[in-house]
C-alpha positions in Angstrom: 30.6 82.2 154.0 31.5 78.6 154.7 31.6 77.2 158.2 34.9 75.6 159.1 34.8 71.9 159.9 36.3 70.4 162.9 39.1 68.9 160.7 40.2 72.4 159.5 44.0 72.6 159.7 44.4 68.8 160.2 46.1 66.8 157.5 43.8 64.2 155.9 44.5 61.4 153.5 47.6 59.2 153.1 51.1 60.6 154.1 52.8 62.7 151.4 56.3 62.2 152.7 58.4 59.2 153.5 58.6 57.7 157.0 60.9 59.2 159.6 64.1 57.3 160.1 63.2 56.6 163.7 60.0 54.9 162.5 61.8 52.9 159.9 64.4 51.7 162.5 61.7 50.8 165.1 58.3 49.9 163.7 58.9 48.9 160.1 62.1 47.1 161.0 60.3 45.2 163.7 57.5 44.2 161.3 59.9 43.2 158.5 61.8 41.0 160.9 58.6 38.9 161.0 58.3 38.7 157.2 59.7 35.1 157.1 56.7 33.9 159.1 54.2 35.5 156.7 56.0 35.3 153.3 54.5 32.1 152.0 51.1 32.8 153.4 51.1 36.3 151.8 51.8 34.7 148.4 49.1 32.2 148.8 46.6 34.8 150.1 47.4 37.1 147.2 47.0 34.2 144.6 43.6 33.2 146.1 42.5 36.8 146.1 43.4 37.4 142.5 41.7 34.2 141.4 38.6 35.2 143.3 38.6 38.7 141.7 39.0 37.0 138.3 36.2 34.6 139.0 33.9 37.5 139.7 34.9 39.4 136.6 36.4 42.3 138.6 40.0 42.1 137.4 40.8 42.1 133.7 42.0 38.9 132.3 45.4 40.2 131.2 46.0 41.8 134.6 45.1 38.6 136.3 47.5 36.6 134.2 50.3 39.1 134.8 49.7 39.3 138.5 49.5 35.5 138.9 52.7 35.0 136.9 54.6 37.3 139.2 53.0 35.9 142.4 54.0 32.3 141.3 57.5 33.5 140.7 57.7 35.1 144.1 56.3 32.0 145.7 59.5 30.2 144.6 61.6 32.9 146.3 62.7 32.3 149.9 61.7 35.0 152.3 65.4 35.7 153.0 66.0 36.4 149.3 62.9 38.7 148.8 63.6 42.4 149.0 61.8 43.2 152.2 63.0 46.7 153.1 61.8 48.7 156.2 62.4 51.9 154.3 59.3 51.0 152.2 57.2 50.2 155.2 56.0 46.9 156.7 56.2 43.6 154.7 53.0 44.2 152.7 54.2 47.6 151.5 57.7 46.1 150.7 55.9 43.6 148.5 53.8 46.3 146.8 57.0 48.3 146.1 58.5 45.3 144.5 55.4 44.4 142.5 55.0 48.0 141.2 58.6 48.0 140.1 57.9 44.9 138.1 54.4 45.4 136.6 53.5 48.9 137.4 49.9 49.9 138.5 48.6 46.4 137.6 49.8 45.5 141.1 47.1 47.8 142.4 44.5 45.1 141.7 45.7 43.3 144.8 44.1 46.0 146.9 40.7 45.7 145.4 38.2 44.9 148.3 41.0 44.0 150.7 43.1 46.0 153.2 46.7 45.1 153.9 45.8 43.6 157.3 43.5 41.0 155.7 46.4 39.5 153.7 48.5 39.5 156.8 45.7 37.9 159.0 45.3 35.1 156.4 49.1 34.6 156.1 49.4 34.3 159.9 46.8 31.7 160.1 48.3 29.7 157.2 51.6 29.7 159.1 50.2 28.9 162.5 48.1 26.0 161.4 51.2 24.2 160.2 53.1 25.0 163.4 50.2 23.7 165.4 50.0 20.3 163.6 53.7 20.0 163.9 53.7 20.7 167.6 50.9 18.1 168.1 53.1 15.6 166.3 56.1 16.5 168.5 54.0 16.3 171.6 52.9 12.8 170.5 56.5 11.9 169.9 57.5 12.9 173.4 54.6 11.0 174.8 55.5 7.9 172.9 59.2 8.1 174.1 58.0 8.6 177.7 55.6 5.7 177.4 58.3 3.4 176.1 60.6 4.4 179.0 57.8 4.0 181.5 57.0 0.6 180.2 60.7 -0.5 180.6 60.6 0.7 184.2 57.1 -0.4 185.2 58.6 -2.5 188.0 61.6 -0.2 188.8 60.9 0.8 192.4 61.0 4.5 193.2 60.5 6.4 196.5 58.0 8.8 195.0 58.1 12.3 196.5 56.0 15.3 197.4 57.6 18.5 198.6 60.9 16.8 197.8 60.3 14.4 200.6 59.8 10.7 200.4 56.1 9.9 200.2 55.1 6.4 199.2 56.7 3.5 197.3 56.0 3.6 193.6 57.8 2.9 190.3 59.7 5.1 187.9 57.4 4.0 185.1 54.3 5.1 187.0 56.0 8.4 187.9 57.0 9.1 184.3 53.5 8.5 183.0 52.3 11.4 185.1 54.0 13.7 182.5 52.4 11.9 179.6 48.8 12.7 180.4 49.3 16.5 180.6 51.2 16.4 177.2 48.2 14.5 175.7 45.7 17.0 177.1 47.8 19.9 175.7 48.0 18.1 172.3 44.2 17.9 172.3 44.0 21.6 173.2 46.3 22.4 170.3 44.0 20.7 168.0 41.0 22.6 169.4 43.0 25.8 168.8 43.8 24.6 165.3 40.0 24.6 164.7 40.0 28.3 165.6 43.1 29.0 163.4 41.6 27.0 160.5 38.9 29.6 159.8 39.3 32.2 157.1 39.2 36.0 157.7 39.3 36.5 153.9 36.7 38.9 152.5 36.2 40.6 155.8 37.5 43.9 154.6 38.4 46.5 157.3 35.4 46.0 159.6 32.2 45.2 157.7 33.2 43.4 154.5 33.4 44.8 150.9 30.9 45.4 148.2 33.2 43.7 145.7 32.7 40.2 147.3 29.3 38.9 148.2 30.6 35.4 149.1 33.6 34.8 151.3 33.6 31.1 150.8 35.7 30.7 147.6 38.8 32.3 149.2 38.4 30.1 152.3 38.0 27.0 150.2 40.9 27.8 147.9 43.2 28.1 150.9 42.0 25.0 152.5 40.2 26.6 155.5 37.3 24.7 157.0 35.1 27.8 156.8 35.0 31.5 157.4 35.0 33.5 160.6 31.3 34.5 160.8 31.6 38.2 161.9 33.7 40.4 159.6 34.8 42.9 162.3 35.7 40.1 164.7 37.5 38.3 161.8 39.9 41.2 161.4 40.6 42.0 165.1 40.1 38.8 167.2 43.1 37.9 169.4 41.6 35.5 172.0 42.6 32.4 170.0 46.2 33.6 169.9 46.1 34.0 173.7 44.8 30.4 174.0 47.6 29.2 171.7 50.3 30.9 173.7 48.7 29.6 177.0 48.7 26.0 175.7 52.3 26.3 174.5 53.2 27.6 178.0 51.3 24.8 179.6 53.1 22.2 177.5 56.5 23.6 178.3 55.5 23.9 182.0 54.9 20.2 182.1 58.3 19.6 180.6 59.9 22.1 183.0 58.5 20.2 186.0 60.0 17.0 184.6 63.3 18.8 183.9 63.5 20.1 187.5 62.9 16.7 188.9 65.5 15.1 186.6 68.0 17.8 187.6 67.5 16.8 191.2 67.4 13.0 190.5 70.6 13.2 188.4 72.6 15.0 191.1 75.3 13.0 192.9 73.2 13.4 196.1 70.4 11.4 194.5 71.9 9.5 191.6 68.5 8.1 190.6 69.0 8.9 186.9 71.8 9.9 184.5 71.5 12.0 181.4 73.1 10.7 178.2 76.4 12.6 177.5 74.8 14.2 174.4 72.4 16.2 176.6 75.0 17.5 179.0 77.8 20.1 178.9 81.2 20.1 180.6 82.4 22.6 183.1 85.3 24.7 181.6 86.9 25.1 185.1 85.9 22.0 187.1 86.9 18.7 185.3 84.8 16.6 187.5 81.5 18.3 186.5 79.1 17.2 183.7 76.2 19.7 183.8 72.7 18.8 182.8 72.6 21.6 180.3 69.5 20.3 178.4 67.4 20.6 181.5 68.4 24.2 182.0 67.3 25.0 178.4 64.0 23.3 179.0 63.3 25.2 182.2 64.4 28.5 180.8 62.4 28.2 177.6 59.2 27.7 179.7 59.9 31.1 181.3 60.4 32.7 177.9 57.1 31.4 176.6 55.3 32.5 179.7 56.8 35.9 179.2 55.5 36.0 175.6 52.0 35.1 176.8 51.9 37.8 179.4 53.5 40.3 177.1 50.9 39.6 174.4 48.1 39.9 177.0 49.5 43.3 178.0 49.4 44.5 174.3 45.9 43.2 173.5 44.1 44.9 176.3 43.9 48.1 174.2 40.6 49.4 172.7 39.2 47.3 169.8 40.3 47.6 166.2 43.9 48.6 167.0 46.8 47.4 164.9 49.1 47.0 167.9 46.9 44.1 168.9 48.3 42.1 166.0 51.5 43.8 164.8 53.3 42.0 167.6 51.4 38.8 167.2 53.0 38.2 163.7 56.3 37.5 165.4 55.6 36.7 169.0 53.2 33.8 168.4 55.2 32.0 165.7 58.4 32.4 167.7 56.7 31.0 170.8 55.5 28.0 168.8 58.9 27.5 167.2 60.6 27.5 170.6 58.0 25.1 171.9 58.7 22.8 169.0 62.5 22.8 169.7 62.0 22.2 173.4 59.5 19.4 172.9 62.0 17.6 170.6 64.7 18.2 173.2 62.6 16.8 176.0 61.9 13.7 173.9 65.6 13.1 173.4 66.3 13.5 177.2 63.6 11.0 178.1 64.4 8.5 175.3 68.1 8.3 176.3 67.7 8.6 180.1 69.6 6.1 182.2 67.8 4.9 185.3 69.6 3.6 188.5 67.2 1.1 190.1 69.8 0.2 192.8 70.0 3.7 194.2 66.2 4.1 194.2 65.8 0.8 196.1 68.5 1.9 198.6 66.6 5.0 199.4 63.4 3.0 199.8 65.0 0.6 202.2 66.4 3.3 204.4 63.3 5.4 204.5 59.7 5.3 205.8 57.5 5.4 202.8 55.6 2.4 204.2 54.0 4.6 206.9 50.7 5.3 205.1 50.1 1.7 204.3 50.9 0.7 207.9 48.3 3.2 209.2 45.7 1.9 206.7 46.5 -1.7 207.7 45.9 -0.8 211.3 42.5 0.7 210.4 41.6 -2.5 208.6 43.1 -4.9 211.2 41.9 -3.2 214.4 39.0 -1.0 213.4 40.6 2.1 214.9 39.9 5.5 213.3 42.5 6.7 210.8 43.5 9.8 212.9 44.4 7.5 215.8 46.3 5.1 213.6 48.0 8.1 211.9 49.3 9.5 215.3 50.5 6.1 216.5 52.3 5.3 213.3 53.8 8.7 213.2 55.2 8.4 216.7 56.4 4.9 215.8 58.3 6.2 212.8 59.8 9.0 214.9 61.1 6.6 217.5 62.4 4.2 214.8 64.3 7.0 213.0 66.0 8.0 216.2 67.0 4.4 216.9 68.3 3.9 213.3 65.6 1.3 212.5 64.4 1.5 208.9 60.7 1.4 208.0 60.8 -2.2 206.7 62.0 -3.3 210.2 59.3 -1.7 212.3 57.8 -4.3 214.6 54.4 -4.8 216.2 56.0 -4.3 219.6 57.1 -0.8 218.6 53.6 0.0 217.5 52.2 -1.3 220.8 54.6 0.9 222.7 53.4 4.0 220.7 49.7 2.9 221.1 50.1 2.6 224.9 51.6 6.1 225.0 48.8 7.6 222.9 45.7 5.6 223.8 46.6 4.1 227.2 46.4 0.5 226.0 48.3 -2.1 224.0 47.0 -3.1 220.5 48.3 -6.6 220.9 50.6 -6.5 217.8 53.8 -7.9 219.5 55.1 -10.8 217.4 52.8 -10.1 214.4 54.4 -10.4 211.0 54.2 -7.0 209.3 56.6 -7.8 206.4 53.8 -8.0 203.8 52.6 -4.6 204.9 56.0 -3.0 205.0 57.5 -4.5 201.8 57.7 -1.8 199.0 57.1 -4.5 196.3 53.9 -5.7 198.0 52.8 -2.1 198.5 53.2 -1.3 194.8 51.5 -4.6 193.8 48.5 -3.6 195.9 47.8 -0.5 193.8 45.7 -2.4 191.3 42.9 0.2 190.8 42.8 2.2 187.6 45.7 4.5 187.4 47.7 2.8 190.1 51.3 1.7 190.2 50.8 -2.0 190.0 52.2 -3.5 186.8 48.8 -4.5 185.4 47.5 -1.0 186.0 50.5 0.6 184.3 50.2 -1.8 181.4 46.6 -0.8 181.0 47.5 2.9 180.9 50.3 2.2 178.4 47.9 0.4 176.1 45.3 3.1 176.3 47.8 5.9 175.8 49.3 4.3 172.7 45.8 4.1 171.1 45.1 7.7 172.0 48.5 8.8 170.7 47.9 7.0 167.4 44.6 8.8 167.1 46.2 12.2 167.8 49.0 11.6 165.3 46.6 10.5 162.6 44.5 13.6 163.1 47.5 15.9 162.9 48.8 14.1 159.8 45.4 14.2 158.1 45.1 18.0 158.6 48.6 18.6 157.3 47.9 16.5 154.2 44.7 18.6 153.7 46.7 21.9 153.9 49.2 20.5 151.4 46.5 19.4 149.0 44.7 22.8 149.1 47.9 24.7 148.5 48.9 22.5 145.6 45.5 22.8 144.0 45.6 26.6 144.4 49.0 26.8 142.7 47.9 24.5 139.9 44.9 26.7 139.2 47.1 29.8 139.2 49.6 28.3 136.8 46.7 27.3 134.5 45.5 30.9 134.4 48.9 32.5 134.1 49.7 30.2 131.2 
């Protein structure tokens, strides 16, 4: 008498019936909607796999030639023209159905030593690495446009703000460069993430490799990867790098969103500091006087979308290890987030490149405000040796009295300071009749910011020079990597054509 096993009554093995229509309309349709991102990479991954099997003497020569001929044919077919069909399963199974319809069971050699997920993992990385280099190049293009605009306005005075309140005199050029540095840092992060993407999961099998392949290097080399992911289980299931990619894309667009929000305020009739070129605006259908800064709304909204994709992916990937849902959604969400980031980076570049700046309005706001207050307090510290807190209170009370009397900051006098000093300290500071024009003049204040990173023209010029050198380095790195990908793919196709005859 046999003892029943725990699996008695439970169906084992692959399904014997077709998928339920609800599954086709949801899961398989969802995955096939992402086929366009994986199509070329799946073709290249399949070609590299067949060539490696042939090199090892695993696949018969005739079968290798037949497979490669078909794969080369499919490589020339656009994803939209390939018969991806959810009724056959996800994209890999759609491909298998097509291959079997063309060459029969010879297509089965594609599965030797490789699960479907391996091909998809490779294909995703091949797609992402090109998106990442392109996004680096677009971030560099934005930075170059912003640097050029900043250089043009290195002496255009601006009442810089914090909390949407006038803070200190600066220049529009110095202000704009504050958005270049984050973009440069994000571009470098993207290159770091490219190093993660540019490692091959090929030959990893399901969790612990395959007995058919004792060296994972040839597939990696054929596809132009820098090397292999060292741990096979990790190679199949790692998602942390994808989280980092999404986070950096969100960071890049967050920087642009901050700029867009500022420009929306600055371009309002209430400020009139800047004006968007017509091509980046949209008219109101109802109100003929309105020209809306539509491009800025797109930039701000897109940042929210990418943040949503990041948080959504994090919510998916917190499941137990080795679960397909970790990556099923990644095949579409990550490429779509990067594609949106590319579009928004180009849009932001155009806005900055064509932006019209109104120096007259900026100077008017400086002249009627009190952005000199900090410099005046620091002058009193230097001139009289009083502590900064006391100088801060006296200047603050002076500004309050001046604003109530309708006296702008540039016209504050030593006598007014003496009056406030007497009220706070009980004694006059002896400033009546002293010329404070050099301390209160916005031009002189900006010129005093000569330290590294300051708003003085020489300091801005130094930043511009350094940034241009750094941007050239980033652009060259991205271009070199793209050229390497092109070279590897062309060499792979040439080898496949040679075998296929």
